[in-house]
N, C-alpha and C positions, 0 to 999 in steps of 0.2 A: 430510467431504464434500468442501472443497477442497482438502485435503491435498494438496502436491503439482501440484496444478492451475496453479499459477505458474511455478512452476520449469519443470514439461515444456512450457508453451507460449513460455517466454523461450526453453530449450533449442532446442527446435522452431525458431524464427524466429529464433536466433543463432549462425549456426555460430563454433564459436571462440573464446565468453567467455572473456577471459585471465585470471580471478582470479576466484574468489568476493566480494571486493570491489567487482568489477564486474559483479556478477550483485545484489549488495545495489542500487548505484546504481542495475542497469536495473529493478530492482524498485520502488524510491522514485519513480523515475520512470512507473514504470506507473500507480502510484496517481497521480499529478498530472494524466494525461494519461488515465485513467479517469474520475477525478472531474468531469473540465472537459467532458468527453461526456455526464456524466449531467446535470449543471448545463443546456447544451444540451436535450439531452430533457426536461427538469423545462419549462423556458422553453416549448419548443415545444409543448407537454401532450401529449408522446407516453411515456405510462404502461410501452409495455413496452421502449421504450430504456433509459429510467431505469434500469426494476429492471435489464435487463442489464448495463450500464456498471456500477450499486455493486454488483451479483454481483460483475464483476472487482475490481472494487478490495474487497471484502472477502475473494477467493481469497486476492490477493497478500500483503493484511496477515495473514491468516490463513498464510499458508507464511511469513511473516517471523517469527510464534510460535514457529512449530512449527522453525525450524530455528535459534533462538536458544541459543546455548552455556553452558547452566547452568553449567556444570563451569570454564569457561574463568574469568570474573569473573560471578559471580555476583550481585554485587549491582546493573551496569551491567544484565546480562540481565534480574534480576528486574524492574527498572523498566522498563525497553523492553517486557517483557510487559504488564504495568499499562497502559501508556500503548497498545502496541497494540490491546490489548481495549477500552479506551474507545473508541479510534478505532473500531473494528469497532462499536458499539453507537453512537455515533454514525450509521454508513452506515447501517446496518437501519433507523435512526429515519427517516431521512432518504429510506431506501425507502419507508417506510410512508406520510409526511405530505410529502412531497416537500418538506420545507425546505433553503431553500438554502444559510441560513446554518450548518446544520451541516455540510453538506459541504465551505463554507469554510472553518472550524474546522479540520478534518481538513488540507484543502488546506495550508492555514497549517504546520500540523505538520509534514507531509512535507516541505515545502520545504526548514522549516528543520534536518530531521534528514537530507535530500539535500544541505544546503550542509555541515552541520559532517562530515558523513560524506566528502563529498569535500576539505576540508580536512586530515580527520583521517587520507585516505588518500593522499592528495598529499605527506604533509613526507616519506617516506623517499625 
């Protein structure tokens, strides 16, 4: 349902993305941004916006699963697939119960992924 949504949104809004690695960085940043908006919506008791922002985060993580290259490095890709799917589960649960701790858990994972991604892509 959401496959391609995150990618299309970023392509439309970010003319001239330099590389696929920059796109991954932007997707990670998007999850962090949307999770922050979802937390604010929960605190404001705005159910509609909570669902909207969490759905956007889920769309991005779903896109991250879809673009994994299982042939390139199956071990890392399989690990990320499991991790991403777990994060989707947490976001969906947070959408149902408004649990900010679940959003925080996802946010912490993506902060770590973003930091690691930046370290590995800026080494060259």
